[in-house]
N, C-alpha and C positions, 0 to 999 in steps of 0.2 A: 579567641571565642570559638566554640564549636557550632555546628549548624543550629539554626532556631526552627522549631517545628512551627507551621502555618496552619491554622485551621479557617477556612472559609465558611465564613455564614452564608446562609440562604441569599441573605442581601448583596452580600459579596459577589456571591454566584451569578445573579441577576444583573448585576451591574457589569460584570466581565463578559456577560452574553451580551448587552448592550453594545459595549465597546466593539465585539467582537462583529456584531450585525452591521455596525458603522463601517466596516472596512470594506476595501473594494473585493470583487469576487476573488481575485488571486493577490496576495499582499506579501510582498518579502519579508524576511526576518529583518532587513536591515532598516526598514521603515520604521517600526517600533520594537526594538528587540528585547525590551523589558515586556511589552505586553504580549509579544509572541512567545517568549518564554514562559509566562503564565499560562497562556492556552494551552501550550503544548504539554507543560508540567502536568496540567489538569486533566487533559486527555489521556495522557498515560496514565496518571494515578487512577482514573476512573475505572481502567481496564484491568488493572493488576490483580491477580487472584480470581478473574472472573473467566468465562467462555469465551471472551474476546481478546484475552491475553497470549498475543501470539510470541512473546518472550519467554515465557514459562518452560516450554518444553526445551529450551536451552541452559536451563538453570539445573546445574547438578550438585548433590553433596559429595564433597571431595573426598570424604573417607569411605562411603560407600559405592560411589561411583554409581549412584542412581539419581534419576530425575526427582527434584523435590516434589513434593504434593502440591498442586494447584492451590488445594485450599490453604496451604501454609503461607503461600505468598502475601504480603502487605505491602502498604506504600503510605509515605507521609509527605506531605509536601513541606518544603525548608526554604529557608533563607540563609546564606552563607557568604561574607565578605561582600555584598551587595549583588550577588547573584540569586536567581530564583530557580529551583529545581525540586526535586525529589529523592527520596530514599527509599529503594526496594529492598525487602529483607525477607527473611523465610523464619517462622517461629520453629520450624523442625531444626534447622542447622544454622550454625554460625560461622561454616567454613564451605564456601561456595566455589564453584568454579564455572566457567561460560563456554560453550560448546557451539559457538557461532563465529564466522568469519567477522573479524574486525571489531567485536564488541568491546575487548578490552580497554580498546583506544578511545572510547566514548564513556568509559566509566572512571570518575575521578580516582587515580590511584592513591593519593595521601588519605582520601577520606575513607575508602573502601576496602583497603586491605589488611590483612592480619598481618604478623610480622614473617609468617611462614610464607607469603605471598598469595594465600587464599584469600578469598573476599567474605567479609561479615556481611556487607550490604553491597548495594550498587547505588552509589552516588551519581546522579545525572544532572547535568546543568545544560540545558537546551542552547544557552549563548557560548558554550565552550563548544557544544557539538557544531554549533553554526560557523565558528571559526575553523572547524577542522574540516567542514566541506568547503568552505571557501578556499581553503589552502588546495583542494583538490579540484578548483574551477567550477564547483557546482553550487548553485542560488537555493537556500531553503526558502519555502514559501507556506504560508496558510492559504487554505482554499475554503472560501466561505460556505458554499454548498455543501461541502463533504463535512465541514465540521458542525453545521446546524442538524445533520442527520446523524451526527455520531456524539462529538464531544456534548453539544447540549441539545442532543433528541431525546426521546423518552425512553432514560436509560433503566433497564432492568439487568441486573448484575447475573441473573441465571438465563438470559436470553440473548442469542447474538444479534446485536443490533447492527452489525454490518451486513446486511442483507444482499449478498453478492450475485443475487440473480435479477430479480425483475426491479430493484430500485437502482442498481446501476445501469441496467440494459434501458430502461425508459428514460433516463436522464441522459444516454449516450454519453457516460464518461469515459470510454475509450476516445473519444474525439480530444477531449479536455486533457487526458492523461498524456495521450502524444503530443499535444500541443504543449505541454509544460517540458517533457523531457526533450523535445528538439532544440527548446531554448535555454537547456541546461539547467532546468528546476527542477526540485524534488519537494513535493508535500511532506511537512514534519508535524503532525498532530496526534500520533498514537503508536501504539507498540508495532503494529505492521510497518510503519514508516521507518521506525527506529530500527528493528532488526532485520527488515527485508531490503531496505533501500539506503540508509544512512549509515549505518556501522559497515566500513569495508570499502566506502567509496574512493574509487581509483581512477584518476583522470586519464590514465592510459587506454582505457576503453571506452571513453565517454564521446570521443570523435565518432567512432563507428555507430554506437548506441544513438547518438542523435542524427546519424545520416538514416538508420533504421527508423526512428521516430518520424522523422520528417516524412519518409514514404509512406507510412501508416497515416499520419496526418492529412497528406494529399489524398490518398485514395478514400479514406472516409467522408474527408469534407466534398471530394467531388461527387461521391456517390448520393450525399444527401442535400447537394446544391439545389435541386428543384423540389425537394420534399421536406418541408419546414415541421411539417408533425407526421414523421415515419411511423409504419406500424411496427409492432413487436417482432413481427416476422423478418422486417427487414432490419431490425436492430442486432437480430443475433451474429450474425459475420460480423459486423464492427465489434461487437462484445468479445467475440472469440479472439479477434486481433488484439483488442486490447488486453487480454489475458496473458496471451503469447508475450507482447512487448513487455508487460509488469515483470513476467519471468525474465526476459533480457535485461532489465534495468536493476536487477538483484546481483550483487557482486559474485555470489557462486554460479551463477549462469551469465555472468558478462562473456559477449562475444561466443556465445554458444554456437556451433553451426548446425547443430540439430533444431534450435529454435528459429534461427533464421531461416532453414530451410523450409519450416511450416509456415512460418510468416510469408515467405515469397509467395508460397502457394495461396495462401488466404488472401494476398493483395492482388494476386492475377484473379482470384475467383470473384472477388468484388466488383472488379473493373468489368467483368462479363454482363453485369446488370441482370442475372439471372432469378433475382428475387427483385422484384421492382421497388423500389425505395419509396414511390408515391402511391403503391396499390393499396387501398383500405383494406386490411385483412384481420381477421380475428384468429390467434393462435390458439389450437385446442390441448398442444403438448409440445413441452420442452423437448427438443431433439437427443437422443441417447448419445448419438455421435459426438456431441460437444466434448464429453470425458473422453472419448478415445483420442481425439484430437490434441487435446491438450496432454495426455499421456504421452502420446507421440513425440510432441515438441521435447517433453523430458526424457527421451530416450536416446543414449547415446548411439552415434552412428546413424541414427533413421535418416540422415542427409543422403546415405548411401542408397536407400530404397525410395525414391521418389514416388514410384507407383504406390506404396501402401499410403504414403500421404496423401495423395491425388485422391485415390480412394476414399479415404475417409471424409476429406472434404466434400468430395461428390456427394457421399451418402447423407451428410449432416443437410445439404442444400436440398437434397430430395426429401428429408425428411420435414424439413421445414415448409415446404411447398406442398407435401401430402397433409400438411397437418393445419394449414391455413386456408380458413373460409373467408371468402369474399364477403366484406360488409357494405351491405347497399346503403347504410346511412353515410 
């Protein structure tokens, strides 16, 4: 039998959320792979064809060699041979190709391919993806606070609900992300996780990645050890570390010398405590230098120009201090 389309009622979604909220903050797929597969499939399903769809830009029509329209991408939840997953397809094309590292390995070949090798659909089963990750020595997990904000948050398909500025900054997600990676773990709950971190996992790079994550974790943890409620001003430098580490945890950037050079300087800077973590301040403006630092980390051979890296990070710290007002409360 072919895959069976599954339609979740509002009651079933509410039940799925309740089951999710009863999990620990970090739960391995191995704890309940059937439940994890349902949650992850639903998370990806909600994003497909919306502004939150990070897979869309890698899906091309094989005949025109052009990306398919975002609006043409649809998804269906499915069950097949005891597996829960989803089918992603385009209403514009039945001959698709994927242009991203490692993604063909996470798409079911028998169900997805036309006779000529092109794809009519992308059949994705999180349980199979979990086995691929295990084979590379990486543990896939659910993270409750992230899922509550995204999968089960107030979803509007026309609005980006992954607010990658203040929500992540205020929750100090950089520390949590570094903690996961240093343990050889990857969150798998949406299209970003799938296309950026899971597809193309390669154990050959993870020893170095875990060491860098350990360094980031220890630096951020030490910085906040005496500051249980740090200000936004103090959280921006750790957030920047988290973004660079996130890049390093993506297969195209594995072991990147340019990213590591920027990470090294950021870790040295946070150790200087130039922005006191326990100083109560109000931030009036997000530093413009933040994007320059991220761009530098993505610039080939920037490790050969350490002065440019150091200058950009010094500029960001200066911007943060200049935009921070002491809060007497």
